[in-house]
SEBATI-722309 format. One line per 10 residues: number of its first residue (from 1); their letters; for each residue x, y, z of C-alpha. Coordinates in steps of 0.001 Angstrom, whole numbers, plus 500000, padded with zeros to 6 digits. Example, Ala and Ser with C-alpha at 12.3 -4.5 7.8 and 13.67 -1.06 7.14 Angstrom:
BEGIN
1	AS	512300,495500,507800 | 513670,498940,507140 $
//
This chain:
BEGIN
1	MTRAEASPGL	210335,622978,941590 | 208835,619944,939154 | 209952,616770,938773 | 211306,614963,935952 | 208179,613387,933943 | 209776,609684,933649 | 207537,607878,936204 | 209741,605569,938699 | 208088,602247,938266 | 209544,602903,933932 $
11	RYGLLLALLG	213068,603858,935547 | 212464,600901,938163 | 211404,598554,935399 | 214605,599103,933375 | 216666,598764,936455 | 215458,595610,937631 | 215388,593872,934287 | 219284,594874,933758 | 219847,593613,937255 | 218473,590145,936072 $
21	VGCLLLSPLL	221874,590492,934068 | 224084,590488,936849 | 224837,593702,939080 | 228896,593657,938323 | 227277,594985,934180 | 225882,598012,935552 | 228166,600747,935118 | 228004,603604,937910 | 226656,606210,935214 | 223637,603767,934256 $
31	LLLVGQAGCS	223126,603336,937747 | 222690,607110,937853 | 220487,607346,935197 | 218302,604768,936246 | 217642,605877,939959 | 220989,605244,941880 | 219574,601549,943110 | 222174,599721,944268 | 222691,595871,944054 | 221374,595370,947960 $
41	SSLAGPVTPP	217361,595333,948560 | 217671,598147,951766 | 220296,599474,953863 | 220198,598040,957660 | 217547,598447,959887 | 213803,599876,959870 | 212720,603133,959413 | 211613,604371,962492 | 208632,607352,962540 | 209729,610740,963300 $
51	PPGDLAAGQM	208823,612845,966903 | 205065,613901,966678 | 204040,617207,965690 | 205224,619869,962672 | 209008,619370,962439 | 211384,622194,961943 | 214500,621780,960154 | 216896,620977,962544 | 214403,618349,963716 | 214383,616648,960540 $
61	VRWFESQGDS	218105,616684,960111 | 218335,615220,963573 | 215685,612428,962495 | 217461,611721,959386 | 220485,611435,961200 | 218837,608889,963927 | 218264,606533,960631 | 222210,606291,959704 | 222415,609096,957194 | 225500,611780,958063 $
71	ANASAGIVGN	225176,615073,958972 | 225946,616130,955872 | 223550,614176,953987 | 220810,615011,956433 | 221389,619026,955841 | 221353,618304,951961 | 217708,616809,952026 | 216090,618983,954512 | 217519,621930,952116 | 216008,620518,949211 $
81	LEQESQLNPA	212446,619591,950670 | 212887,623482,951950 | 213294,624539,948356 | 210412,622088,947176 | 207503,622633,950079 | 209219,625351,952803 | 208781,622402,954790 | 205098,621793,954283 | 203801,618379,953918 | 200345,620305,952459 $
91	QAGGGLAQWK	202164,621934,949992 | 199824,621718,946507 | 201898,619896,943704 | 203190,617160,945706 | 203814,617507,949516 | 207314,617646,950874 | 209411,616658,947952 | 206690,617910,945299 | 206365,614235,944183 | 205144,614157,941037 $
101	PDWYGQMVAY	201309,611764,941515 | 202179,608754,940735 | 204924,609057,943086 | 202628,610761,945640 | 200767,607803,945681 | 203632,605209,946208 | 203827,607579,949042 | 200319,607397,950434 | 200383,603861,950072 | 203616,603611,952193 $
111	AGSVGLSPTS	202304,605796,954750 | 199271,603575,954998 | 201376,600559,955296 | 203216,601877,958537 | 199880,603306,960243 | 201341,606920,959325 | 199007,610208,957814 | 200263,610464,954386 | 199481,614786,954717 | 202188,614638,957692 $
121	DQGQLAYLQY	205892,614974,958013 | 205967,611962,959795 | 204036,609807,957068 | 206588,611764,954066 | 209340,611708,955910 | 209445,608021,956629 | 208532,607277,953027 | 211677,609561,951738 | 213669,607885,953685 | 212432,604150,953034 $
131	DLRTSYTSLL	212578,605207,949144 | 216045,606218,949544 | 216923,603105,951068 | 215263,600947,948781 | 215605,602666,945451 | 218654,605105,945758 | 221146,603272,947850 | 224257,604459,945490 | 222960,608198,946032 | 222787,607947,949766 $
141	ARMDTAPDPD	225805,606364,949739 | 227972,609622,948182 | 225778,611846,950074 | 227518,610021,952885 | 230808,610780,952038 | 230066,614727,950763 | 232449,616944,952439 | 229900,619844,953365 | 225883,619885,953233 | 225813,622003,950409 $
151	TAAEMFETTY	227457,619230,948236 | 224966,616485,949271 | 222530,619194,948555 | 223540,619030,944744 | 223838,615406,944885 | 220616,615212,945905 | 219105,617849,943575 | 220417,616430,940586 | 219626,612109,941240 | 216299,612562,943487 $
161	ELCQGVVGYM	214798,615923,942691 | 215454,616661,938704 | 213958,619698,939020 | 213904,622017,936016 | 217731,622874,934861 | 219132,619755,936003 | 221567,618560,932853 | 223855,615700,934697 | 224572,614754,937860 | 226365,617654,939915 $
171	DVIPGSLCED	225407,619812,936499 | 222638,622621,937163 | 221732,625537,934690 | 222781,628323,936588 | 219715,630784,937529 | 217618,628010,936296 | 214242,627339,938268 | 215928,624387,940457 | 217145,627561,942497 | 220052,625253,943248 $
181	GNRKRYAVMA	221710,628287,945472 | 218992,628327,948054 | 218738,624486,948623 | 222387,624497,948911 | 221557,627923,951785 | 218881,626145,953191 | 221034,623072,953598 | 223452,624885,955584 | 221350,627037,957436 | 219676,623113,958698 $
191	LAQASGSSTT	222511,621579,959727 | 223602,624419,961986 | 219195,624286,963273 | 220310,620821,964406 | 222461,622254,966886 | 226068,621525,965104 | 225221,617669,965173 | 227947,617348,963003 | 231438,616594,963851 | 233027,619007,961933 $
201	TVPVSLAVLD	232999,622661,961184 | 230618,623405,958564 | 232709,625001,955796 | 230442,627676,953177 | 231518,629445,950577 | 230357,633203,949767 | 228702,631728,946398 | 226337,629623,949118 | 225699,632727,950960 | 224865,635133,948442 $
211	GGCAQAAGFG	224083,638728,949362 | 224664,641204,952122 | 226822,641710,954985 | 226414,638325,956305 | 228124,636916,953091 | 230977,639423,953495 | 231087,638668,957264 | 230842,634444,956801 | 228183,632278,957665 | 227679,632145,961693 $
221	SGKDPIPSPP	229348,635359,962094 | 227398,638005,959924 | 225099,640000,961971 | 222937,641174,959152 | 219078,639400,960226 | 217852,641158,956498 | 220256,640885,954256 | 220251,642295,950731 | 219170,640825,948391 | 216273,639627,948689 $
231	WVQERDDMGV	215532,642580,951496 | 214822,645738,950159 | 215004,649100,952192 | 212667,651163,953123 | 212437,654033,955751 | 213951,654868,959084 | 211125,655431,962073 | 211351,653401,965437 | 213151,650274,963505 | 214412,649426,960270 $
241	DASAPVGAPI	211670,649085,957324 | 212179,646533,954353 | 210385,644140,952057 | 211476,640970,950692 | 209841,638173,948021 | 206937,636306,949920 | 209003,633563,952473 | 211979,635490,952359 | 213618,634348,955939 | 214710,636906,958815 $
251	YAPAASTLVE	217421,635941,960852 | 218808,636169,964786 | 221587,638616,964495 | 222876,636904,967373 | 221438,633935,969711 | 218256,635490,971122 | 216001,633815,972821 | 211564,634793,972511 | 210231,636475,975002 | 207023,637788,973887 $
261	VMSWFEGPCG	204516,637612,970716 | 202175,640270,970896 | 199663,641926,968686 | 201019,644993,967445 | 200057,646783,963935 | 196813,646693,961976 | 197684,645687,958644 | 195263,644997,955338 | 195050,641385,956041 | 194438,641731,959846 $
271	MQPLMLFRFT	196525,642534,962796 | 200382,641955,962639 | 202383,640832,965208 | 205215,641710,966957 | 208003,639369,968358 | 210190,640863,970733 | 213807,638611,971649 | 216595,638895,974291 | 220040,638546,973613 | 221324,634818,974925 $
281	QEQAGTEDGD	224177,636543,975828 | 225038,640034,976641 | 226310,641823,973262 | 228709,644576,973204 | 228099,647927,971423 | 224134,647812,971096 | 223003,650931,971583 | 222351,652279,975064 | 223380,649083,976085 | 220225,647095,975333 $
291	QYWYVAEQIT	220163,643827,974752 | 216681,643307,973158 | 215818,643443,969656 | 212276,642814,967846 | 210725,642251,964226 | 207152,642877,963765 | 204579,643670,960857 | 204584,641671,957514 | 206214,638323,959262 | 205030,634641,960168 $
301	PMTETIGTTF	207054,633518,963283 | 208767,630175,962755 | 207064,629091,966602 | 205454,631609,969103 | 207001,629426,972104 | 207748,631657,974195 | 211531,630775,975834 | 212277,629573,972341 | 216233,629743,971709 | 217474,630633,968012 $
311	AQRQPVARFA	221230,630384,967234 | 222649,632838,965418 | 221843,632959,961732 | 218406,630548,962413 | 215844,632375,960659 | 212964,633347,963298 | 210241,634510,960601 | 210005,634906,957059 | 207839,637439,954778 | 204205,637314,954871 $
321	ACGTGIEIGW	202176,637306,952118 | 200330,640274,952846 | 200996,643381,955244 | 202376,646337,955289 | 206130,645621,955433 | 208601,644699,958191 | 209797,646718,961296 | 213217,645396,962977 | 214800,646986,965373 | 216252,647920,969011 $
331	GSPTSLQRTL	213344,646136,971247 | 212317,647117,974941 | 210136,645054,977381 | 209403,648189,979270 | 207493,650011,976705 | 203945,649973,975436 | 205010,649745,971280 | 208076,647586,973002 | 211069,649638,971154 | 213908,651358,972554 $
341	AAQMGDAAAA	213296,654185,970925 | 209381,654727,972317 | 211351,653649,976033 | 213385,656175,975022 | 210778,659027,974768 | 210925,659258,970367 | 207778,657741,970231 | 207003,659970,967407 | 209717,658372,965508 | 206703,655986,964257 $
351	NPAPGSLTPW	205672,658160,961510 | 208294,660510,960442 | 208732,662979,957823 | 210065,661311,954858 | 213847,660919,954427 | 213977,661320,958330 | 217007,659753,959626 | 216344,657896,963493 | 219192,657562,966073 | 217723,653944,967072 $
361	VESFKRWCQM	217650,652815,963567 | 220989,654130,962580 | 222446,652618,965319 | 220998,649261,965026 | 221778,649029,961243 | 225911,650165,962093 | 225754,646819,964683 | 223847,644515,962660 | 226790,645389,959597 | 224148,646166,957135 $
371	PASWIGTSP	225346,647412,953680 | 226885,650564,953756 | 223984,651559,951055 | 221714,651386,953913 | 223717,653284,956578 | 222725,656871,956683 | 219667,656594,953988 | 216166,656916,954776 | 214212,656450,951148 $
//
């Protein structure tokens, strides 16, 4: 999303002039309009750099918490960053937060001054925390008292990001380019990925988790790995075939450990991967007692590190920009194709006749609580 056209310098120049008259004359509304800076110049303590490497959403949340921000505030910030850039500091248009050019320049200067790369997670996150502490202290204070991550996400969205669709504090035009629902959903997921670092349970409305049986079951109990929308059902074969917009997440239906990543099927842009998972705890009701599942083809794995454990409803991969759609279903560590269908002697299900239903896929749909319209049908 794009930011407001007014530069930080103009807004903060006005603020400093008003501060010269006296902080007591500033109303909360005026503070909001000119950047949320408070009367103190910064919060206590220096900004310490994030850990090295490419950071996942949960790691970013934990780092913001280490800087003194609340769990909900931390997740609200990260949820916005994920919507803005998919947590890619090299994202064209302004990095993690999609800063406008002059603001991005300030980030570059700050990162260099503290010995961090301005194109890294570390340099950009450190600047963001510094910016919040020095110029948005009122916003940060509000976010620290937010009752849940989605509220904190909207606070950040309507004050710091100022995306196209913000009409006021906590006021966003529904359906606008802000993608308000995505920001809230990402914030909730980021907090979950941080391994429950919040001291309280996370209240989540159905509006935040729109779509699919995962919504009906509620966050944390839904097992649908590809909720509809945005996922669209395709045929049955050895797994459920489906497609979605680029970047759509694929979730772990239950806590799972990545046990293998392999080259699996040739696509229009090269060989496509398969990720094989084993449930962390034994799951009842699976097909033939199977405790493995897989997702393959048009995917970009969140990680390829074997042994990585994912919580239920944590993204394991995203829909890639090029490929043959995804396939997801019961897995097997012993079959050549790594699918239960192949292990059970049904390798022919890899290319069934149009409209055919396969028992392995139908079982997976039912166990994952996929939409009723998907069960018993194969487009």
